ZADO-1210 file (C-alpha; in nm, 4 decimals, padded with zeros to 6 digits):
<atoms>
<atom x="-04.2664" y="-10.5834" z="11.1886" code="MET" pos="1"/>
<atom x="-04.6147" y="-10.4611" z="11.1024" code="THR" pos="2"/>
<atom x="-04.7803" y="-10.5302" z="10.7671" code="ARG" pos="3"/>
<atom x="-04.7456" y="-10.1616" z="10.6787" code="THR" pos="4"/>
<atom x="-04.3733" y="-10.1727" z="10.7549" code="SER" pos="5"/>
<atom x="-04.3312" y="-10.4820" z="10.5361" code="VAL" pos="6"/>
<atom x="-04.5085" y="-10.3113" z="10.2450" code="TYR" pos="7"/>
<atom x="-04.2954" y="-10.0005" z="10.2926" code="THR" pos="8"/>
<atom x="-03.9762" y="-10.2064" z="10.2951" code="ALA" pos="9"/>
<atom x="-04.0807" y="-10.3956" z="09.9801" code="ILE" pos="10"/>
<atom x="-04.1693" y="-10.0711" z="09.8022" code="ALA" pos="11"/>
<atom x="-03.8342" y="-09.9216" z="09.8973" code="ALA" pos="12"/>
<atom x="-03.6521" y="-10.2311" z="09.7717" code="LEU" pos="13"/>
<atom x="-03.8392" y="-10.2226" z="09.4405" code="VAL" pos="14"/>
<atom x="-03.7595" y="-09.8540" z="09.3947" code="MET" pos="15"/>
<atom x="-03.3926" y="-09.9170" z="09.4724" code="TYR" pos="16"/>
<atom x="-03.3741" y="-10.2052" z="09.2239" code="CYS" pos="17"/>
<atom x="-03.5392" y="-09.9939" z="08.9552" code="GLN" pos="18"/>
<atom x="-03.2981" y="-09.7078" z="09.0224" code="PHE" pos="19"/>
<atom x="-02.9971" y="-09.9403" z="09.0149" code="ALA" pos="20"/>
<atom x="-03.1177" y="-10.1051" z="08.6947" code="SER" pos="21"/>
<atom x="-03.1798" y="-09.7665" z="08.5331" code="GLY" pos="22"/>
<atom x="-02.8326" y="-09.6442" z="08.6268" code="ALA" pos="23"/>
<atom x="-02.6778" y="-09.9615" z="08.4844" code="GLU" pos="24"/>
<atom x="-02.8673" y="-09.9135" z="08.1576" code="ASN" pos="25"/>
<atom x="-02.7434" y="-09.5559" z="08.1271" code="LEU" pos="26"/>
<atom x="-02.3834" y="-09.6627" z="08.1866" code="GLU" pos="27"/>
<atom x="-02.4154" y="-09.9552" z="07.9457" code="ALA" pos="28"/>
<atom x="-02.5505" y="-09.7252" z="07.6757" code="SER" pos="29"/>
<atom x="-02.2697" y="-09.4735" z="07.7253" code="LYS" pos="30"/>
<atom x="-02.0189" y="-09.7574" z="07.7006" code="THR" pos="31"/>
<atom x="-02.1634" y="-09.8644" z="07.3640" code="VAL" pos="32"/>
<atom x="-02.1406" y="-09.5118" z="07.2219" code="VAL" pos="33"/>
<atom x="-01.7921" y="-09.4526" z="07.3601" code="GLU" pos="34"/>
<atom x="-01.6704" y="-09.7797" z="07.2118" code="LYS" pos="35"/>
<atom x="-01.7980" y="-09.6698" z="06.8719" code="PHE" pos="36"/>
<atom x="-01.6350" y="-09.3295" z="06.9115" code="HIS" pos="37"/>
<atom x="-01.3028" y="-09.4826" z="07.0157" code="ALA" pos="38"/>
<atom x="-01.2999" y="-09.7004" z="06.7045" code="ASN" pos="39"/>
<atom x="-01.4032" y="-09.4080" z="06.4864" code="LEU" pos="40"/>
<atom x="-01.1269" y="-09.1908" z="06.6300" code="LEU" pos="41"/>
<atom x="-00.8689" y="-09.4626" z="06.5694" code="GLU" pos="42"/>
<atom x="-00.9836" y="-09.4923" z="06.2069" code="VAL" pos="43"/>
<atom x="-00.9584" y="-09.1142" z="06.1679" code="MET" pos="44"/>
<atom x="-00.6016" y="-09.1030" z="06.3014" code="THR" pos="45"/>
<atom x="-00.4977" y="-09.3840" z="06.0636" code="LYS" pos="46"/>
<atom x="-00.7106" y="-09.2665" z="05.7724" code="ALA" pos="47"/>
<atom x="-00.4311" y="-09.2158" z="05.5216" code="ASP" pos="48"/>
<atom x="-00.2519" y="-09.5427" z="05.5895" code="SER" pos="49"/>
<atom x="-00.5763" y="-09.7422" z="05.5939" code="LEU" pos="50"/>
<atom x="-00.7248" y="-09.5931" z="05.2802" code="GLY" pos="51"/>
<atom x="-01.0967" y="-09.6072" z="05.2111" code="PHE" pos="52"/>
<atom x="-01.1281" y="-09.9877" z="05.1988" code="SER" pos="53"/>
<atom x="-00.9180" y="-10.0219" z="05.5126" code="GLY" pos="54"/>
<atom x="-01.1387" y="-09.7764" z="05.6965" code="ARG" pos="55"/>
<atom x="-01.4467" y="-09.9716" z="05.5891" code="VAL" pos="56"/>
<atom x="-01.2922" y="-10.2969" z="05.7101" code="ASP" pos="57"/>
<atom x="-01.2009" y="-10.1399" z="06.0435" code="ALA" pos="58"/>
<atom x="-01.5482" y="-09.9927" z="06.0950" code="LEU" pos="59"/>
<atom x="-01.7542" y="-10.2967" z="05.9917" code="ASP" pos="60"/>
<atom x="-01.7082" y="-10.4995" z="06.3141" code="PRO" pos="61"/>
<atom x="-01.7788" y="-10.2153" z="06.5567" code="VAL" pos="62"/>
<atom x="-02.0832" y="-10.1018" z="06.3579" code="LEU" pos="63"/>
<atom x="-02.2228" y="-10.4557" z="06.3709" code="ALA" pos="64"/>
<atom x="-02.1597" y="-10.4648" z="06.7454" code="GLU" pos="65"/>
<atom x="-02.2928" y="-10.1221" z="06.8408" code="THR" pos="66"/>
<atom x="-02.5805" y="-10.0630" z="06.5947" code="PHE" pos="67"/>
<atom x="-02.9088" y="-10.2559" z="06.5767" code="ASP" pos="68"/>
<atom x="-02.9345" y="-10.2754" z="06.1993" code="PHE" pos="69"/>
<atom x="-03.2356" y="-10.5074" z="06.2030" code="HIS" pos="70"/>
<atom x="-03.4431" y="-10.2570" z="06.4002" code="THR" pos="71"/>
<atom x="-03.3141" y="-09.9662" z="06.1913" code="ILE" pos="72"/>
<atom x="-03.4000" y="-10.1494" z="05.8686" code="ALA" pos="73"/>
<atom x="-03.7531" y="-10.2152" z="05.9914" code="ARG" pos="74"/>
<atom x="-03.8051" y="-09.8515" z="06.0855" code="ILE" pos="75"/>
<atom x="-03.6613" y="-09.6882" z="05.7718" code="VAL" pos="76"/>
<atom x="-03.8709" y="-09.9079" z="05.5404" code="THR" pos="77"/>
<atom x="-04.1883" y="-09.8300" z="05.7339" code="GLY" pos="78"/>
<atom x="-04.4993" y="-10.0299" z="05.6535" code="LYS" pos="79"/>
<atom x="-04.3219" y="-10.1853" z="05.3556" code="HIS" pos="80"/>
<atom x="-04.1117" y="-10.4028" z="05.5884" code="TRP" pos="81"/>
<atom x="-04.4101" y="-10.6314" z="05.6401" code="LYS" pos="82"/>
<atom x="-04.4380" y="-10.6934" z="05.2659" code="THR" pos="83"/>
<atom x="-04.0760" y="-10.8078" z="05.2289" code="LEU" pos="84"/>
<atom x="-03.9850" y="-11.1749" z="05.2491" code="ASP" pos="85"/>
<atom x="-03.6929" y="-11.3035" z="05.4555" code="ASP" pos="86"/>
<atom x="-03.4470" y="-11.2901" z="05.1653" code="ASP" pos="87"/>
<atom x="-03.5391" y="-10.9310" z="05.0836" code="GLN" pos="88"/>
<atom x="-03.5053" y="-10.8286" z="05.4462" code="ARG" pos="89"/>
<atom x="-03.1637" y="-10.9919" z="05.4732" code="ALA" pos="90"/>
<atom x="-03.0558" y="-10.8283" z="05.1471" code="GLU" pos="91"/>
<atom x="-03.1641" y="-10.4848" z="05.2651" code="PHE" pos="92"/>
<atom x="-02.9903" y="-10.5182" z="05.6022" code="ILE" pos="93"/>
<atom x="-02.6667" y="-10.6244" z="05.4309" code="ASP" pos="94"/>
<atom x="-02.6773" y="-10.3329" z="05.1862" code="VAL" pos="95"/>
<atom x="-02.7734" y="-10.0834" z="05.4547" code="PHE" pos="96"/>
<atom x="-02.4939" y="-10.1991" z="05.6843" code="GLU" pos="97"/>
<atom x="-02.2426" y="-10.1776" z="05.3993" code="ALA" pos="98"/>
<atom x="-02.3649" y="-09.8280" z="05.3152" code="LEU" pos="99"/>
<atom x="-02.3290" y="-09.7218" z="05.6786" code="SER" pos="100"/>
<atom x="-01.9664" y="-09.8358" z="05.6868" code="ALA" pos="101"/>
<atom x="-01.8936" y="-09.6674" z="05.3534" code="ALA" pos="102"/>
<atom x="-02.0559" y="-09.3427" z="05.4697" code="THR" pos="103"/>
<atom x="-01.8561" y="-09.3265" z="05.7923" code="TYR" pos="104"/>
<atom x="-01.5358" y="-09.4239" z="05.6097" code="ALA" pos="105"/>
<atom x="-01.5919" y="-09.1415" z="05.3618" code="SER" pos="106"/>
<atom x="-01.6990" y="-08.8732" z="05.6093" code="ASN" pos="107"/>
<atom x="-01.4352" y="-08.9475" z="05.8736" code="PHE" pos="108"/>
<atom x="-01.1350" y="-08.9613" z="05.6420" code="ASP" pos="109"/>
<atom x="-00.8796" y="-08.7695" z="05.8453" code="GLY" pos="110"/>
<atom x="-00.7843" y="-08.6333" z="06.1850" code="PHE" pos="111"/>
<atom x="-00.7439" y="-08.2675" z="06.2819" code="SER" pos="112"/>
<atom x="-00.7433" y="-08.2848" z="06.6603" code="GLY" pos="113"/>
<atom x="-01.1099" y="-08.3748" z="06.7023" code="GLU" pos="114"/>
<atom x="-01.2246" y="-08.4890" z="07.0467" code="VAL" pos="115"/>
<atom x="-01.5392" y="-08.6904" z="07.1231" code="PHE" pos="116"/>
<atom x="-01.6986" y="-08.5950" z="07.4535" code="GLU" pos="117"/>
<atom x="-01.9872" y="-08.7723" z="07.6271" code="THR" pos="118"/>
<atom x="-02.2138" y="-08.5165" z="07.7939" code="LEU" pos="119"/>
<atom x="-02.4616" y="-08.7496" z="07.9610" code="GLY" pos="120"/>
<atom x="-02.7403" y="-09.0017" z="07.9166" code="ALA" pos="121"/>
<atom x="-03.1090" y="-09.0111" z="08.0010" code="GLU" pos="122"/>
<atom x="-03.4070" y="-09.2390" z="07.9582" code="GLU" pos="123"/>
<atom x="-03.6473" y="-09.1422" z="07.6801" code="LYS" pos="124"/>
<atom x="-03.9720" y="-09.3383" z="07.6420" code="ARG" pos="125"/>
<atom x="-03.8079" y="-09.6702" z="07.7180" code="GLY" pos="126"/>
<atom x="-03.4993" y="-09.5899" z="07.5116" code="ASN" pos="127"/>
<atom x="-03.1722" y="-09.4287" z="07.6210" code="ILE" pos="128"/>
<atom x="-03.0519" y="-09.0983" z="07.4775" code="LEU" pos="129"/>
<atom x="-02.6752" y="-09.0525" z="07.4972" code="VAL" pos="130"/>
<atom x="-02.5654" y="-08.6951" z="07.4348" code="LYS" pos="131"/>
<atom x="-02.2200" y="-08.6328" z="07.2893" code="THR" pos="132"/>
<atom x="-02.0293" y="-08.3651" z="07.1041" code="VAL" pos="133"/>
<atom x="-01.7374" y="-08.3558" z="06.8623" code="ILE" pos="134"/>
<atom x="-01.5057" y="-08.0720" z="06.9623" code="VAL" pos="135"/>
<atom x="-01.3124" y="-07.9379" z="06.6636" code="ARG" pos="136"/>
<atom x="-01.0081" y="-07.7101" z="06.6839" code="GLU" pos="137"/>
<atom x="-01.0873" y="-07.4797" z="06.3925" code="ASP" pos="138"/>
<atom x="-01.4623" y="-07.5155" z="06.3611" code="ASP" pos="139"/>
<atom x="-01.7856" y="-07.5205" z="06.5585" code="ASP" pos="140"/>
<atom x="-01.8587" y="-07.8305" z="06.7659" code="PRO" pos="141"/>
<atom x="-02.1004" y="-08.0901" z="06.6309" code="VAL" pos="142"/>
<atom x="-02.3621" y="-08.2352" z="06.8637" code="THR" pos="143"/>
<atom x="-02.4243" y="-08.6064" z="06.8184" code="LEU" pos="144"/>
<atom x="-02.7085" y="-08.7603" z="07.0167" code="ASP" pos="145"/>
<atom x="-02.7536" y="-09.1364" z="07.0029" code="TYR" pos="146"/>
<atom x="-03.0804" y="-09.3193" z="07.0660" code="VAL" pos="147"/>
<atom x="-03.0247" y="-09.6720" z="07.1977" code="LEU" pos="148"/>
<atom x="-03.2815" y="-09.9484" z="07.2367" code="ARG" pos="149"/>
<atom x="-03.2709" y="-10.2623" z="07.4485" code="ASP" pos="150"/>
<atom x="-03.2542" y="-10.5742" z="07.2327" code="ASN" pos="151"/>
<atom x="-03.2563" y="-10.8885" z="07.4481" code="ASP" pos="152"/>
<atom x="-03.0594" y="-10.7179" z="07.7213" code="GLY" pos="153"/>
<atom x="-02.8120" y="-10.5529" z="07.4847" code="MET" pos="154"/>
<atom x="-02.8280" y="-10.1775" z="07.4277" code="TRP" pos="155"/>
<atom x="-02.7700" y="-10.0865" z="07.0641" code="ARG" pos="156"/>
<atom x="-02.7828" y="-09.7640" z="06.8609" code="ILE" pos="157"/>
<atom x="-03.0955" y="-09.7174" z="06.6483" code="VAL" pos="158"/>
<atom x="-03.0676" y="-09.3491" z="06.5607" code="ASN" pos="159"/>
<atom x="-02.8089" y="-09.0731" z="06.5341" code="VAL" pos="160"/>
<atom x="-02.9198" y="-08.7109" z="06.5697" code="ILE" pos="161"/>
<atom x="-02.6573" y="-08.4704" z="06.4332" code="ALA" pos="162"/>
<atom x="-02.7075" y="-08.1056" z="06.5283" code="ASN" pos="163"/>
<atom x="-03.0742" y="-08.1785" z="06.5924" code="GLY" pos="164"/>
<atom x="-03.1386" y="-08.3637" z="06.2643" code="VAL" pos="165"/>
<atom x="-03.2569" y="-08.7248" z="06.2962" code="SER" pos="166"/>
<atom x="-03.0833" y="-08.9579" z="06.0518" code="ASP" pos="167"/>
<atom x="-03.3559" y="-09.2175" z="06.1036" code="LEU" pos="168"/>
<atom x="-03.6330" y="-08.9748" z="06.0096" code="SER" pos="169"/>
<atom x="-03.4515" y="-08.8573" z="05.6971" code="LEU" pos="170"/>
<atom x="-03.3871" y="-09.2097" z="05.5758" code="LYS" pos="171"/>
<atom x="-03.7406" y="-09.3264" z="05.6521" code="ARG" pos="172"/>
<atom x="-03.8902" y="-09.0414" z="05.4472" code="ALA" pos="173"/>
<atom x="-03.6491" y="-09.1019" z="05.1604" code="ASP" pos="174"/>
<atom x="-03.6597" y="-09.4816" z="05.1520" code="TYR" pos="175"/>
<atom x="-04.0346" y="-09.5251" z="05.1880" code="THR" pos="176"/>
<atom x="-04.0885" y="-09.2737" z="04.9072" code="ALA" pos="177"/>
<atom x="-03.8610" y="-09.4733" z="04.6758" code="VAL" pos="178"/>
<atom x="-04.0261" y="-09.8052" z="04.7619" code="ILE" pos="179"/>
<atom x="-04.3719" y="-09.6564" z="04.7082" code="LYS" pos="180"/>
<atom x="-04.2932" y="-09.4997" z="04.3709" code="SER" pos="181"/>
<atom x="-04.0273" y="-09.7328" z="04.2288" code="GLU" pos="182"/>
<atom x="-04.0308" y="-10.0534" z="04.4302" code="GLY" pos="183"/>
<atom x="-03.8005" y="-10.2289" z="04.6735" code="PHE" pos="184"/>
<atom x="-03.5477" y="-10.3442" z="04.4132" code="ASN" pos="185"/>
<atom x="-03.4989" y="-09.9869" z="04.2978" code="SER" pos="186"/>
<atom x="-03.4153" y="-09.8788" z="04.6527" code="LEU" pos="187"/>
<atom x="-03.1543" y="-10.1529" z="04.6898" code="VAL" pos="188"/>
<atom x="-03.0040" y="-10.0519" z="04.3548" code="THR" pos="189"/>
<atom x="-02.9842" y="-09.6877" z="04.4610" code="LYS" pos="190"/>
<atom x="-02.8168" y="-09.7736" z="04.7924" code="LEU" pos="191"/>
<atom x="-02.5699" y="-10.0034" z="04.6180" code="SER" pos="192"/>
<atom x="-02.4961" y="-09.7184" z="04.3774" code="GLY" pos="193"/>
<atom x="-02.4141" y="-09.4886" z="04.6694" code="LYS" pos="194"/>
<atom x="-02.1639" y="-09.7436" z="04.8008" code="ILE" pos="195"/>
<atom x="-02.0008" y="-09.7592" z="04.4580" code="THR" pos="196"/>
<atom x="-01.9922" y="-09.3805" z="04.4456" code="GLY" pos="197"/>
<atom x="-01.8068" y="-09.3658" z="04.7780" code="TYR" pos="198"/>
<atom x="-01.5518" y="-09.6173" z="04.6517" code="LYS" pos="199"/>
<atom x="-01.4904" y="-09.4179" z="04.3339" code="ILE" pos="200"/>
<atom x="-01.4643" y="-09.0788" z="04.5063" code="SER" pos="201"/>
<atom x="-01.2299" y="-09.2086" z="04.7745" code="ASN" pos="202"/>
</atoms>
């Protein structure tokens, strides 16, 4: 085999490995999102029997497994993340994760024939974008696009885009404004208050 043939064979092998790896990442990311959706759908179908606290308890484990709350916390607090000590960071992640579970438990509090469909996945600037839709019987469908990031070989959700609106962007704008004007402790208090509000209203 000539030197040129060897180089060609190596290049082809590298391209194949990259393609195979990319395909595996897309499938892994879709699996993460579909696992979350399956759990969410189960909670919806058992919403009445579970009650609000039961829905929160059922959602907590899958949220912890499918979402990268450390990365999300760093992004939504912006430049202020660097000023927080380890205890403050841990406190914020705990509150944010609890708020996420409470929000999903409140918003997905029943079942009316909804179906979660995965439309596809694609690489976006080193991340994976998984496109899905919630098909509803008596209403317009809701598009839900998930951005997943590789964290030590594990693909985890870092953003949810509902009907084109980025949850991460909204929270970053809101949270950084509160920290800047009122301080970190005020933000934690406000988020804790939202959790309490969900408990009272449900």
